[in-house]
N, C-alpha and C positions, 0 to 999 in steps of 0.2 A: 397713387393706388391703381393697381392693375385689375381690370375686370376680366374674369375668366368665364368663358361661355360654359353652360351646363355640359355640353358634349365633351369638354376637356377635363371634367371633374370625375374623380373616381373615389368610391367609398369602400373601406374595408370594415366589415362587421366582425369584430373579434370578441369572442366570449360575451356577446350581448351588448358590446359598446361599439360605437361607430367612429371611425377615423377617416377624415377626408383630406385628400391631397389632389394634385394635378397629375394628369397622365404624363406630362413632360417630366415631372419629378421621378416617376416610376421608370420611365423609358431611359433616363440618364443614369439611373442608380446602378445598373449592372446586377440587380437582384433577380436571378433567374426565375425563381418561383413566381414573383410578382409580375414579371414581364410576360410569362406564359399565361397567368391568370387574367391579365389585363388585355393582352393583344393577341393571344393564341400562339400556336406552334411556329408560325412564320417569323415571329419576333425573336426566337431563340437563336443564339449563336451556335454554330455547328459543334464547337468544342465542348458544349455542356453534356452531350450524350455520353461520351467516353466509349461508345461502341465503335466509333471510327477514330481511334486514338492516333492513327498514322497521319491524320489530317490536322492534328493539333500541333501547336508550336512546341509543346513539351508533352511527354508521355503521361497518360493518366495513371495516377498512383492509387486510386481507389480499389478496394477489394471487390470481389464479385457481389458480396452481400451489400456493400455500400452503394454500388451501382444500382442494384435492384431497389434499395430503399429510396435512392434519389428518383428513380424512374416512377415509383409509386407516388412520391410526393408531387412530382410534376404532373402526373395524371390527376391527382387530387386538385391541384391548382387549376388545371384545365376544366375539370368538372365543377369547380366551385364558382364559376362565373355566372352571374344573373344580371342580364341587361334589360330586364323587363320592369324597371322601376316605374313609379307612377307617372313621371314626366316623359317616359319613353326615350330618354337620352342619357341619363346618368347611369353609370355602371356601379353595381354593388357586388362585392366579393365577400363570401362568407368563409371565415377561417376559424377553426376550432383550436385556438391557442390562448395563452395567458394575456389578457388585455393590459395588465400592469407593465409587463415587459415589452409588449408590442409598441407601446408609446415610445420607447427608446429606439426600437428598430426604425420607426418612421422618422424620428428625429435625426438619426444617422443618414437616412435616405435623403433628407432635405439638406443637411449641412456637410455631409461626408466627414463628420467628426463625432466622437463620443461625447455624450452629455456629461457635464461635470459630476453629476450625482453618480454616474456609472464608474467614472475613473476613480472615485474615492471609495468605492464599495466593492471589494473582491467577490462577495457573494452575488451581487448584481451583475458583475462582469461575467461570472460563470453562467448565470442564467441567460444572459444576452448571447454568450458564446454558443450555448445550446440552441437558441433560436436561430442564430446565424447558420448553424449546420442544417437545421431543419429547412430553412428557406433557401439554402444553397446560395448564400449571400457572401461571396468570397472576401470582398473588401471589408465587410463588417467583421467577419471571422478573423482576418489578419489583424485588424485593429484591437479586437478583444485579446487575442493571443499575445500581442506585443505588450499591452499594459499588464496582463496577468504575469507574463514572464518577468517584467520589472518588479512587480509586487512580490512575486514568489522569491526573487533574489533578495529583496529586503527582509522578508520574513525568515528566510534561511540564515541570513546574517544575524538577525536578532536572536535566533536559537543558538547560533554559534557563540554569541556573546555570553548567553546564559551558561553554556557548556564550559567556556573558558573561565568564567568567573567562579564557577562551582568547583574548579580544580585548585582554587586557592586555599586560603585558611578555612578552618571549620567555622569561624565567625562569619566569613563572607558567604559560605554555603547556607548557614542558618538564616542569614539575612535574606537571601534569595527565597528560601522556603517560606519565611514569614510573609514575604511580598506576593506569595501565590505562584511561585515558579512552576510547581507541579501542574496546577490547573492550566497555566498558560501553555506549557509544553503539550499536555494531553489534548487540550482544545485545538491547538494548532495542528496536531496530528490528525484530528478528525476533519478539520476544515480543509486541509491540504493533503488529503489522503492519496491523491494521484501525483504528488510532486516528489520526485526522487531526492533533490537537494534538501527539501524541508524534512522529509522523513529521516534522512541520514543524520541531520543535525539534531533532530528531536530525540532520536534513539541515543545518541552520544550524550546529550544533555541529561536524559533520564539516568543513564548509567553513572555519570559524574555526580549528580545530585544525591544518588542513593548510596554511593560507595562511602562506607565508613567502617569502623571496627564492628559495629553492631549488625550492619547489613551484609557483611562478607563472611561472617562466621557460618560454617557449614551446619545446616539443620537448625538455623536460628528461627526465631518467631518474632520478628520486629514489627511493631504496630504500624510504623510509618510505611514500611514496605507493603504490608497487608492493605493499608488504605489505598496506596497508589496502584497496586496490582489488581486488587479485587473491587473495592468500593468505587474507585475512580476510573476503572476500566482499562488500566495499563496493560494487563496480560492480553486481553482481547485485541487491543490496538496493535500490540507488538506482533501477535500471531498473524494478524491481517497484513501488516507490513512485510513480514517474512515471506508470505505466500504471494503477495501482489507483484513482487518484482523478482521473478525467478532467475533473471539473467544479470541482476545487479548485485554482485557479491559483497561490495562494501556496505550496502544497505542491509543485506541479510546478516552480515557479520556483526554489525552494530546492533541490530535488533536482537540477535542471539546474546550479545554481551549484556544488554539490559534485561533480557529474560533470565540470564544466569544470575544476575544480582538479585532480582526479585524472587526467584525460586530458592536461592540459597538462604534468603532472609526470612521466609514466611511459609509456614505449613499451609496456611489458607491459600497462598498462591500456588503451591505445589498441587494441592487438591484441585484448584480451579483449572489449571492447565490441562489436567487429565480429563476433567469434566467437559472441557471444550474440544477435546480430541487433539490437543496440541502435541501429545506424545506420538500420535500416529503421523502427524505432519513431519516431525523431526526424524522419525524412523524412515519415512518415505524419502526424505532428502538424503539420508545416509545411504540408502539403497541406490538412489538415482545418481548421486555424485560421489562415487567411491574414491576418486582421485583428488578431491578438493580438500587439501589439508586443513586450511584455516576454517573453512565451513564445518568440517567434521570436528575440529577442536571445540568450536562454539556449541555444537550440538551435544558433544560429550559432556561439556560443563553442565548443561541443563539436565541431560539424562542422569548424570551422576547425582545431581540434586534430587531428582525424582526418586532415585533408589535409596535415599536416606530413610524414607518412611516405608513401612512394610506394605501398606495399602496401595500407595502409588507405585511402588516397585512391582507389585503383582500386576498392575495394569500395563506397565511397559514391557515386562517379561512376556506377558501373554501375546503381545503384538510382535515378538521376535527380536527383542533387544539383544539377548546374549550372543547369538551367532553374528549379528551385525557389528557389535563392539569388538568381539574377539577377532573377527575378520579384518576390521579396520586397523587394529593394533598390529596384527600379523603382516598386513599389506604394507604398512608404512614403517616397520621397525628398522629397516635398512637405512632410513633417512632420519636418523636420530636428531641431528642438529636442527633440521627444518621442521621436524614433526614432534618436537619435545612436548609441546602443550597437549597435542592430541594423545600421545602415548601416556602421559601422566594422568590425564583425566579419564582415559579409557581404562587404565589400571584402577583408578579410584572407583569407577562404576562397578568393575568386577569385584573389587574389595568389599564394597557396600553389599553386594548381593551374596558374597561368600559368607556373610554373617549368619545367613539362614540356610539350614541344611537342605531345605527343599529345592534349592537352586544348584547344589553341588553337581548333581548328575548332568544337568544341562550345560554347566560350564565345562565339565570334562568332555562331554560329547561334542562341544563346539571347538575343541582344541585349545581351551583356555589355559590349561596347566602348562603346556610347553611355551605358550606365548608369555605367560607370567614368569616362567623360569628364565626366559631370555633377559628379563629386567630385574632379576632378583638382587643383583649387586648394585644397581643404580637407582631403583625405584623402591622406596620404603613401602609404598602402597602395594606394590606387587608382592613384596615379602609378606606383608600382612595378609593378603588374600591367600597366598600359598600356605601360610600357617593354618588358616581356617580350613582350607580344602584338604591339605594333607593330614592335619590333625584329626579331622573328621573321618578320613579314610582309615587311619590307624585305629581309631576307636571302633569302626565297623569291623575291621579284620580281627580285633581281639574277640 
């Protein structure tokens, strides 16, 4: 048994609970926040500041905001020292953080390894990672990220298995649904909202689970699709995924595929996506990425579904749908082989709108008629749209 003199003991008072360790443990941990709080600015390595990055062995990668936040936390650490404990020798440091998680921070400081409870619980891992960032504790942050990356890989693989199995027979798909596959996928999307591999596989799994004759019929009203999209929050989660990863095309395309299936199958879902402002998001992407053929194709699928009902059609037309779709078709019509899906679904969107006379003038003004004429021979939907538009024009001229 080692006897530690009071002068070598340090106490952290966190959220009303006290945690005691030795100054030697803190000093050897490499945890910058605690070193500054315990021993003052002279204990800090020069590389921590990031202000003199030329003196570091590697350049500082923190943004300006991150550097400012670190500086504030280090100031808080310095100001949090209170060495006036009752015995005059023992240091007490007050920290306003979660004591339940701090227990694991201190455990890592002592052992330089993560507690088994943390390794087995991804939610706890995320909480501990947040604390590691706050305390500028690099080795703890690296350990958390390593385990999270492994766990995320396993979760993504599990979602891929669901996706692959759901592409089999209808019996296999029904079995997955009975076992709670939809809940599993949606809950995983919530829990791993910041993981690109997980979101990608979850979106694909949703699409495959939903795809059937009942859920791909245009203008359908499938109860299961309504449950998944509205009651279980599928539409909201997919819209979040779509906007959260603006530079990850495969994630966006898969989320659009799932949105396309959900909006094709359920009037409730079509209503919900416009209530949540999803149509504005889609139109914004069309405007921002005019050259992204696959992205535009997925967007036109969803927008085409929204134009099936008169109320949701009015919502998307009001936000500028017609010129954007006509422009996209016109822009990509020379690339028929690579843009076939975009052209087909763009024509479908105009065909749906052409059913209502109040949109004819807007379609003509946006150059829709010559665009549709270019596909009269190859796209039945373009022919249908032209019949509506030109037939109405002939009636007006009479």
